[in-house]
N, C-alpha and C positions, 0 to 999 in steps of 0.2 A: 504493500500500500504506500510505503514511503517513496518508492521509485515512481509510482504513478502520480503521486502528489507533486513530486519535484518536476516531472515531465509536464504536467498541466501548468505549473507555475512558469516554467521556462517558455512554453508555447504561448501562454497568454502575454508574457512580457514582450516577446518578439512580435506577436500578432497585433497587439494593441499599441504598444509604445512606438513601434517603428513602421506601422503600416496603416491600421484602421483609423486612427485619429486623423491622419492626413487624408485618407480616402473619404471618410464620412463628411468632414468639414469641407475639404477641397472640392469634391464632386457635388456636394450640396450647394456650394457657392457657384460652381460651374453651371449646374442645372438652373439655379436661380437667375443667373445672368442670361443664359440661353433662352429661357422661357419669358424673359422680360419681367422678372420678379412676380411670377404667377401667383405665389402665395399671398402677396400683398395687393397686387393689381386686381385680382379677382376675388378678394375677400368678401365683398358684398354679394357677389354673384353666388358664392358658396351658400350663403344664408338664403338667398332667393330660391335656390334649387331645393332647399329643405322642404318648401311647401309647394314644389312644382309637380303636380300630378302628371304633366306632360313629360316628366323625366322618364316615364315608362315607354318602352318601345310601342309604337302604334300597332304592332302585331299582336300585342297581348296587354289588355287593360286590366287583367286580373292580378298582375303582380303587385307587390307592395310599393308604397310611395317612397320618395327620397327621404321624407321626414321620418317615416317608420324605420327605414333602413338605418338612418343615422342614429336614432335612439337605441336600436338593438345593438349596433356595433359599439356605441359609446358605453352602454351598460356592460357589454362583454369585456371591454378593455379595463374597466375598473376592477382591480384585484391585486394580485401579488406585486406587480411592478409599481403600482401607484401607492400601495400601503407599506409593504415590506421593503421594496426596492429603494424608495426615497429615503427611508430610515437608514438603510444600509449605506447609501451614498453619503449621507450627512455624517454618520458615525465614523466612516473610514476617511472620507475626503473633506469633511468639515462643511460649514454652510456654503462655501464657495462652489461646491458641487452642484448646488441648485442652479446657479447662474449658467453653468455649462450644460445642464439639462435643458435650460431654456434655449441656449444657442443651437444645440444639436436638433432641437425640435423646430426652430424657425427655419434653419437651412434644410433640415430634413423634410419639411413640408413640400419642397420642390422635388426632392427625390421620390417622395410618396406619390406625387402627381404623375411623374414619369412612369414608375413601375405599375401603378394601378391602371393608367390609361393603356399601357402596352398589354396588360392582362386582358382588358376588354377587347382590344383590337384583335388579339390572337386567341380568344376563347373558342371553345368547340361546343357543339350541341351534344347534350347527353340526355336523351329522352325529351322530357318537357323542361329540363333545366339546362344550365350552362356550367362548364367547368374550365379551369385554366390556371395560369400562374407562371412563375419563372421557368419551370421545366418545359412548359409548352412554348413560350416565346423563344427559349433557347433552341428548341428543336425546329420550330416552324419558321422563325424569322432569321435565326443565325445559321440554321441547317446543321447544328451541332448536337445530335442526339446524345452523345457521350456526356456533354456538358449538362444536358437536362437530366440524364440519369444520375450523374454525380450530385446535382442539386437535390434531386428527389431522395437520394440516400441521406444527404446531410439534413434535410428538413425532417425526415423520418426519425433519424437519431436525435436531432435537436429537440423537436417538439414532442414526438411520441414517447421518447425515453427521458432525456435530460431535463427538459422543461417540466415534465410530469413529476420528476423527482423534486424539483424546486417547489412545485405546487404542494406536494405532499409534505415537504419539509416545513413550509409555512403554516399549513394546517396543524401539524403536530406541535409546533412551537406555540401557536396561538392557544391551543387547548391545554398544553402543559402549563403555560403561564397563568391561566385563569382557573382551570378546573383541576390542575395537578394530576392529570391522567398520564400514565407512562406512554412515551412515544411509540414503543413497540406495539402496545395495544391499539393505539390509534392507527398505526401502519397496517396492522392486520385487518381492522375493520374497513379502512379505506380500500385495501386490496380486494376484499370480498365484494364491496359495492361496485368497484370498478369492473371486476370480472363479470358481475351480474349484467352490467350494462353492455360491455363490449362482446361478451359471448352470448348472452341471452337476448340482448336487444329489448329490454323493458323500456319502451319509449315513454311510458307514463311518468317514470321518475325524471327522465330528461325533460319532459314537458313541464313538470312542476318546477324544475330548476329555471327553466326559461321564463316562468312567471315571477318567481321569487327574486331572481338575480336583479332584474331592472328595478324592482321595488326597493330592495336593500341598497342598491347603488344610489338611487335617488335620495334615500334617507341619509346615507353617508355624506353625500355632497351637501345636503342641507345642513347637517351637523357641522361639517367643516366650514361652511359659509357663516353659520351662527358663531362659531368660535372666532372667526376673523372679524366679524362685525362687533362682537362684544369687546374684542381687544384692538379695535380699529386704531386707537391712538398709538399702539405699539408697532403697527405695521411699518411705518417709515424707518424705525430703528432696525427692524428685521431686514428690510430691504438694504439698509446701509451695511449691515453685517454680511449679507450675502455678497454684495459687490466688493466690499473690502477684503473678504476672505478669498475672493476669486482673483484679485489683483494686488492685494496689499503686499508690501515689502517683507513683512514678517513671514508670509506664506512662501515667498520666493526663497528667502534665506533658509527657512526650515524645511524646504522641500514640499510644503503643503500645497503649493500651486499645482504641482504635477499630480498629486493625489486627488485634488479637487477636479482637475481636468479629466483625468482618467475615469474616476468613479462617476462623475456627472455624465459623461458620454456613454459609459457602459450601461448605467441604470436608465438613462434616457432612451437608449436604443431598445433595451429590454421592455420598457413600458410602451413606447409608441410604435416600435417596430419599423420606423421609416427607413427604407433602403435595405432592410433585412431580407425581403422577399417572401415574407409570410402573408402579409395583408393582401397581396395580389391574388392569392388563392381564393380569398373571400370576394375580392372585388370582381373577379371574373364571373361570379355567379349572378350578379345583378342584371336585371333586364331594363336597359335604358336605350334611348333613341340615339345617343351619341357617346362614344367612349370617354370624352373629356368630362362629361357630367359625373361619372363615377370617380374620375380622377380628382375632381373638385371636392366631392363628398369625403373621400378618403383623406384628402389634404386637411380639410376642416377637422376630421377626426383626430389627427395628430395634434392640432392646436388645442382642442378640448382636453385630450388625454394628458398632455404635459403642461401646457401653459395654465390651464384651469385646475384640473384635478390634482396633478402632482404638486402644483404650487400650494393648493389648499392643505395637502398633507404636510408639506414642508413648513408652512406657517404654524400648523398645529404643534409640530415638534419643536420649532425654534421659539415659539411662545411659551414652551414648557421650560420654566426657569431652573428646574432642578436637573442636574446632570444625571442622565440615565445610568443605572447600575451597569457596571462593566460586564456583568453576566448576561445582560439582556441582548437578544439578537433580533435584528430585523423587525418583524411584526410586533414583537414584545415592546420595542421602544415606542412604536406608534400607539399601542394599547396603553402603556403607562402614561404617555402624554395626553391622550384623549381622556383617560380616567381622571387625570388631574383637572382638566377643564370641565368635564361633564359629570363626573361621579363614577363609581365602580360599575354601574349598570352599562356604561359605554364600553367598558372592556369586554363584558360578556357579549354585548351586541356585536362588537367587532370580531370576536372569535367565531360567532355564528355566521356573520356575514362573510368572513374570509373562507369559512368552510364551503359555503355555497359558491362564492366567486371562484375559488381555486378548484373545487370539484367540477364545476361546469367547464372550467378551462382544461382539466384533465381529459374530459370527454371530447371537447373540441380539438385538443392537441392530438388525441388518438386518431380522429378522423383526418387530420392533416396528413398523418403518416399513412393511413390506409389509402387515401386518394393517390398519394405519390407512389406507393407500392404498386397500385393498379396502373399508374403511368408506365412504370418499368415493365411489369408483366403481371397479368392476372394469374395468381397461383395460391390456391387454398392452403397449401402446406406452409408457405412463407407467411401468409396472413395469420395462421394459427401460432406460429413461432413468435411473430411480432406481438400478438395479443398476450402471450405468456410473458414476454419481455416487458411489456407495459406494466403488467401486474407486479412483476418483480421489482421494477424501478420505483413503483409507488411505495413498496415496503422499504426498499433501500433509502429512498429520499426521506422517509419518515424518521428514520433512526440515524441517518448520517450527520456528520458535522455540518453546521450551517455554512461555513466558509467553503467547504469542499464542493457542495452542490452548486453554489453560485459560481465558483470558479469554473466548474465543468460547463455550466450554462454559458458563461462568457466565451469559452473556447469554441463551442459549437455554433453559437449564434454569430461569432466573429467569422468563422469559416464560411457560413451561409452568406453573410453580408458581403464578403470579398467576391465570391462567385457572382452574386446577383448584381453588385455594383459594376462589375466588368461588363456584364451582359447589357444592363440598361444604359451604360455609357456608349456602347456600340450601337444601340438601337434608339438613342435619344432623339435623333433627327426625325424618326417616324412619329414619336409622341409630340414633338414640336410642330410638325406639319398638321397633326390632328388638332392641336390647340389653335393653330392659325385658321383651320377650316371652321372650327367652332366660333372663333372671334368674327370671321367674315360673315357667317350666317346671322349672328347676333346683331352685327352692324346693319345688316339688311332688314332687321326687324323680324326675323324668322325664329321659330323654335328649332334649334339645330337638330338636323337628322343626318346621320352619317351613312355613306356608302363607300365601299372600297375604291370605287372609281374616282372619288373625290381627291384621292392621293395618287398621282401618277406613279406607276411602278410598284404599287403595293400589292403583294401576293400573300397567299395563305391566310387571308382574313376571311375565312369561309362564312362566318356568321354575318358578315356585312356585304356580301357580294350580290345579294338580290336587291331589287329595287323596292325599298321600303315605302317610298312615296307612292309608287304605283299600286302597291298592295293596300295602302290605307284609303285609297279612293273608293 
């Protein structure tokens, strides 16, 4: 185990310190400039699209609206990254980590637009639904199936196994801190419930989670806003601490600046997933009349995830005047801070909320892996092995050291991000042309409708090759 631990540490140092920081910020700025600052210029348009029923393809008015899709995706994002990840970033990198979370979100919004728009352009029909993502645009647009297969393997390992260990770890820590239940007991119970879902397909439990998660997410956001409003006079001081910790000379001299930068970017990426290549898998399933519409919606999702929700968690923690016990990890820090602000009931609420947030993520992460396994090859034996591995990683994550599971997550999401960023950099021109097509139609006063023929030379965009306007007449 010591050798593996050292290998993960060295790999993360090389990957994040010498490569990913420059790729995420550098390419985020590149996409921002190439798209004409899409995340700022079209910010109002993103909100307009939330209530735009015409966002649905004219071929099918039965799909959900952009507003419904936005709330569902936002609710699903609120969880481990927003609650435990922010606490981890502050504990390790100091308050300055929050500033770098903001930066990676603001530049990452442009990366999110590019990857989500590409996922829409190159999506494929799957019965009455759509599917797609990085593996698909790597194969269809770049003509590199090996690259798509490699990404499919990485996302299966990252989300299906490693991220599920992180979710299980967060649940076990939350319950251990409040109810004093042994982590191994929690791990076994989680493994049983996970196995029931992925082997037995009890959809009723999944449907209950889909109802409860948005409700609990809304309650958490309201509690966080309440804490900020009650302590509104302290907010300027908190903002000052964040900025000073990000750029102050004491951080530079003590090496804290590097810790703030690294942890802010790591936790920001884990939370909003901009550029990682995971969100496009979901973006491809949307039924819209123009790919850019889903690109805008996903871009706004990054803003709300990090700038709004992660900031609320950060303020809850930084307004917590007592230094957290050194024995507290991740979610326990957020629980202790919230308990101080709201009373002990808030700690219990957060434990239950994180159970549902993280458990629904376990199921969602599993399906990311299953979908990408099917991209490689439909094989029941491999799928069975994968399901066993998911259950095993839930148990492992529940009892493993907090730092270990997060370091493993950093490594695999970093590898995913590198591969996806290379692909979307090579394909960015297509997404930019799609954006220009959208802007042209909006300038003409139209509700943008996309056809592959709108972009000269565009191929393999099979879902956009028919004449939608002709069909709608």
